[in-house]
DOFIZA-273363 format. One line per field, with one value per atom (N, C-alpha, C, CB): x, y, z; residue number from 1; residue in three letters; atom name. Coordinates in steps of 0.2 Angstrom, whole numbers, padded with zeros to 4 digits. Glycine has a CB too. Layout:
REM residues N
X <- c(X  ...)
Y <- c(Y  ...)
Z <- c(Z  ...)
firo <- c(NUM  ...)
vonu <- c(ALA  ...)
kekol <- c(CA  ...)
REM end
This chain:
REM residues 65
X <- c(0004  0000  0004  -0005  0003  0007  0002  0010  0004  0000  0003  -0002  0000  0002  -0003  0004  -0002  -0007  -0013  -0008  -0012  -0018  -0022  -0022  -0020  -0024  -0020  -0025  -0023  -0020  -0020  -0023  -0015  -0014  -0012  -0009  -0015  -0013  -0009  -0019  -0003  0002  0004  0007  0003  0006  0013  0002  0018  0025  0028  0029  0025  0027  0026  0024  0021  0019  0022  0012  0026  0029  0036  0030  0035  0041  0045  0039  0051  0055  0052  0062  0052  0049  0042  0049  0039  0032  0032  0029  0027  0026  0019  0028  0018  0011  0011  0010  0005  0004  0001  0001  0003  0000  -0002  0004  -0008  -0010  -0008  -0017  -0005  -0004  -0003  0003  -0003  -0002  0005  -0007  0007  0014  0019  0014  0021  0025  0032  0027  0035  0041  0040  0044  0035  0033  0031  0028  0027  0024  0030  0019  0035  0041  0045  0046  0045  0049  0045  0049  0039  0035  0035  0027  0035  0036  0043  0034  0048  0055  0056  0060  0053  0054  0051  0051  0045  0042  0046  0035  0048  0052  0059  0053  0062  0069  0068  0072  0063  0062  0063  0055  0061  0062  0068  0056  0072  0079  0078  0083  0072  0071  0075  0064  0077  0080  0074  0086  0073  0067  0069  0062  0064  0064  0058  0067  0057  0051  0051  0050  0046  0045  0038  0046  0038  0032  0029  0033  0023  0019  0012  0020  0009  0002  -0001  0001  -0005  -0008  -0016  -0006  -0019  -0026  -0028  -0030  -0024  -0026  -0025  -0033  -0021  -0020  -0013  -0024  -0011  -0003  -0002  -0001  0004  0006  0013  0001  0014  0021  0020  0024  0024  0025  0031  0025  0030  0036  0037  0034  0043  0045  0050  0048  0050  0055  0060  0052  0066  0072  0074  0077)
Y <- c(-0006  0000  0006  0000  0011  0017  0023  0018  0027  0033  0039  0033  0043  0049  0054  0049  0060  0065  0062  0069  0057  0054  0050  0059  0048  0044  0037  0047  0032  0025  0022  0020  0020  0017  0010  0021  0005  -0002  -0003  -0007  -0004  -0005  -0012  0000  -0016  -0022  -0022  -0027  -0022  -0021  -0026  -0020  -0032  -0038  -0037  -0045  -0034  -0033  -0026  -0033  -0023  -0016  -0018  -0012  -0020  -0022  -0017  -0027  -0018  -0013  -0010  -0016  -0003  0000  0002  -0004  0000  0002  0008  -0004  0011  0017  0018  0024  0022  0024  0031  0019  0034  0041  0042  0045  0046  0047  0055  0045  0057  0064  0066  0065  0072  0075  0083  0072  0087  0094  0096  0097  0092  0094  0088  0094  0089  0084  0082  0085  0087  0085  0081  0092  0082  0078  0071  0081  0071  0064  0060  0066  0063  0060  0057  0065  0060  0057  0051  0062  0051  0045  0039  0047  0041  0036  0033  0039  0037  0034  0030  0040  0031  0027  0020  0030  0020  0013  0010  0014  0013  0010  0007  0015  0011  0008  0002  0013  0000  -0007  -0012  -0007  -0011  -0016  -0016  -0016  -0011  -0010  -0009  -0015  -0006  -0004  0002  -0003  0002  0008  0012  0007  0018  0022  0029  0022  0032  0039  0042  0041  0048  0052  0058  0052  0061  0067  0070  0066  0076  0080  0082  0087  0080  0081  0083  0074  0086  0087  0083  0095  0078  0074  0074  0066  0076  0077  0082  0070  0088  0093  0092  0095  0086  0084  0084  0078  0088  0088  0082  0094  0079  0073  0071  0068  0065  0062  0056  0059  0055  0049  0046  0051  0039  0035  0030  0032  0029  0024  0019  0027  0013  0008  0007  0001  0008  0007  0000  0012)
Z <- c(0000  0000  0000  0006  -0004  -0005  -0003  -0012  0001  0003  0001  0011  -0003  -0006  -0005  -0013  -0001  0001  0004  -0005  0008  0012  0007  0015  0002  -0003  -0003  -0010  -0002  -0003  -0010  0002  -0012  -0019  -0018  -0024  -0022  -0022  -0028  -0021  -0028  -0033  -0033  -0034  -0039  -0039  -0041  -0044  -0037  -0038  -0042  -0032  -0041  -0045  -0053  -0043  -0055  -0062  -0064  -0063  -0060  -0062  -0065  -0056  -0072  -0076  -0078  -0081  -0081  -0084  -0090  -0086  -0090  -0096  -0094  -0102  -0089  -0087  -0083  -0083  -0083  -0079  -0076  -0083  -0071  -0069  -0066  -0063  -0066  -0064  -0058  -0070  -0053  -0047  -0047  -0041  -0046  -0046  -0039  -0047  -0039  -0032  -0033  -0030  -0028  -0028  -0026  -0023  -0021  -0018  -0021  -0010  -0027  -0030  -0026  -0037  -0023  -0020  -0014  -0017  -0010  -0004  -0007  0000  -0012  -0015  -0017  -0020  -0020  -0023  -0017  -0027  -0011  -0005  -0003  0000  -0003  -0001  -0006  0000  -0012  -0017  -0018  -0024  -0017  -0017  -0011  -0017  -0006  0000  -0001  0006  -0005  -0006  -0012  -0009  -0017  -0022  -0020  -0028  -0015  -0013  -0010  -0009  -0007  -0003  -0008  0000  -0015  -0020  -0024  -0024  -0022  -0026  -0033  -0024  -0036  -0043  -0045  -0044  -0051  -0054  -0057  -0059  -0056  -0058  -0060  -0052  -0063  -0065  -0063  -0072  -0060  -0059  -0062  -0051  -0064  -0068  -0066  -0075  -0064  -0063  -0070  -0059  -0071  -0077  -0076  -0081  -0081  -0081  -0087  -0083  -0085  -0089  -0089  -0088  -0095  -0095  -0090  -0094  -0089  -0085  -0078  -0086  -0076  -0069  -0068  -0067  -0062  -0061  -0056  -0057  -0057  -0053  -0055  -0054  -0053  -0054  -0059  -0048  -0064  -0068  -0066  -0076  -0065  -0062  -0068  -0055  -0070  -0075  -0071  -0081  -0072  -0070  -0076  -0068  -0074  -0079  -0078  -0077)
firo <- c(1  1  1  1  2  2  2  2  3  3  3  3  4  4  4  4  5  5  5  5  6  6  6  6  7  7  7  7  8  8  8  8  9  9  9  9  10  10  10  10  11  11  11  11  12  12  12  12  13  13  13  13  14  14  14  14  15  15  15  15  16  16  16  16  17  17  17  17  18  18  18  18  19  19  19  19  20  20  20  20  21  21  21  21  22  22  22  22  23  23  23  23  24  24  24  24  25  25  25  25  26  26  26  26  27  27  27  27  28  28  28  28  29  29  29  29  30  30  30  30  31  31  31  31  32  32  32  32  33  33  33  33  34  34  34  34  35  35  35  35  36  36  36  36  37  37  37  37  38  38  38  38  39  39  39  39  40  40  40  40  41  41  41  41  42  42  42  42  43  43  43  43  44  44  44  44  45  45  45  45  46  46  46  46  47  47  47  47  48  48  48  48  49  49  49  49  50  50  50  50  51  51  51  51  52  52  52  52  53  53  53  53  54  54  54  54  55  55  55  55  56  56  56  56  57  57  57  57  58  58  58  58  59  59  59  59  60  60  60  60  61  61  61  61  62  62  62  62  63  63  63  63  64  64  64  64  65  65  65  65)
vonu <- c(MET  MET  MET  MET  LEU  LEU  LEU  LEU  THR  THR  THR  THR  VAL  VAL  VAL  VAL  GLU  GLU  GLU  GLU  LYS  LYS  LYS  LYS  VAL  VAL  VAL  VAL  ASN  ASN  ASN  ASN  TYR  TYR  TYR  TYR  ARG  ARG  ARG  ARG  ILE  ILE  ILE  ILE  ASN  ASN  ASN  ASN  TRP  TRP  TRP  TRP  LYS  LYS  LYS  LYS  SER  SER  SER  SER  PHE  PHE  PHE  PHE  LYS  LYS  LYS  LYS  ARG  ARG  ARG  ARG  GLY  GLY  GLY  GLY  CYS  CYS  CYS  CYS  SER  SER  SER  SER  PHE  PHE  PHE  PHE  PHE  PHE  PHE  PHE  ILE  ILE  ILE  ILE  PRO  PRO  PRO  PRO  CYS  CYS  CYS  CYS  LEU  LEU  LEU  LEU  ASP  ASP  ASP  ASP  CYS  CYS  CYS  CYS  LYS  LYS  LYS  LYS  GLU  GLU  GLU  GLU  ALA  ALA  ALA  ALA  ARG  ARG  ARG  ARG  LYS  LYS  LYS  LYS  GLU  GLU  GLU  GLU  LEU  LEU  LEU  LEU  VAL  VAL  VAL  VAL  ALA  ALA  ALA  ALA  ALA  ALA  ALA  ALA  ILE  ILE  ILE  ILE  LYS  LYS  LYS  LYS  ARG  ARG  ARG  ARG  PHE  PHE  PHE  PHE  LYS  LYS  LYS  LYS  PHE  PHE  PHE  PHE  LYS  LYS  LYS  LYS  TYR  TYR  TYR  TYR  VAL  VAL  VAL  VAL  THR  THR  THR  THR  LYS  LYS  LYS  LYS  THR  THR  THR  THR  LYS  LYS  LYS  LYS  ILE  ILE  ILE  ILE  GLU  GLU  GLU  GLU  ASP  ASP  ASP  ASP  GLY  GLY  GLY  GLY  VAL  VAL  VAL  VAL  MET  MET  MET  MET  GLY  GLY  GLY  GLY  LEU  LEU  LEU  LEU  ARG  ARG  ARG  ARG  ILE  ILE  ILE  ILE  TRP  TRP  TRP  TRP  ARG  ARG  ARG  ARG  LEU  LEU  LEU  LEU)
kekol <- c(N  CA  C  CB  N  CA  C  CB  N  CA  C  CB  N  CA  C  CB  N  CA  C  CB  N  CA  C  CB  N  CA  C  CB  N  CA  C  CB  N  CA  C  CB  N  CA  C  CB  N  CA  C  CB  N  CA  C  CB  N  CA  C  CB  N  CA  C  CB  N  CA  C  CB  N  CA  C  CB  N  CA  C  CB  N  CA  C  CB  N  CA  C  CB  N  CA  C  CB  N  CA  C  CB  N  CA  C  CB  N  CA  C  CB  N  CA  C  CB  N  CA  C  CB  N  CA  C  CB  N  CA  C  CB  N  CA  C  CB  N  CA  C  CB  N  CA  C  CB  N  CA  C  CB  N  CA  C  CB  N  CA  C  CB  N  CA  C  CB  N  CA  C  CB  N  CA  C  CB  N  CA  C  CB  N  CA  C  CB  N  CA  C  CB  N  CA  C  CB  N  CA  C  CB  N  CA  C  CB  N  CA  C  CB  N  CA  C  CB  N  CA  C  CB  N  CA  C  CB  N  CA  C  CB  N  CA  C  CB  N  CA  C  CB  N  CA  C  CB  N  CA  C  CB  N  CA  C  CB  N  CA  C  CB  N  CA  C  CB  N  CA  C  CB  N  CA  C  CB  N  CA  C  CB  N  CA  C  CB  N  CA  C  CB  N  CA  C  CB  N  CA  C  CB  N  CA  C  CB  N  CA  C  CB  N  CA  C  CB  N  CA  C  CB)
REM end
């Protein structure tokens, strides 16, 4: 379970393969990135995050490398 800005997300980390990405809407992207990175580091994935606006919604896009 990943919690970003008091919203819980269920992410199937086993299916998060290399080259895949997901988007998490958020207002405070710096704080959300900290929470997300803490979760990703448990799995020792290499990743890239980028603040983006998708369909008019600001958030983080996370790619697994």
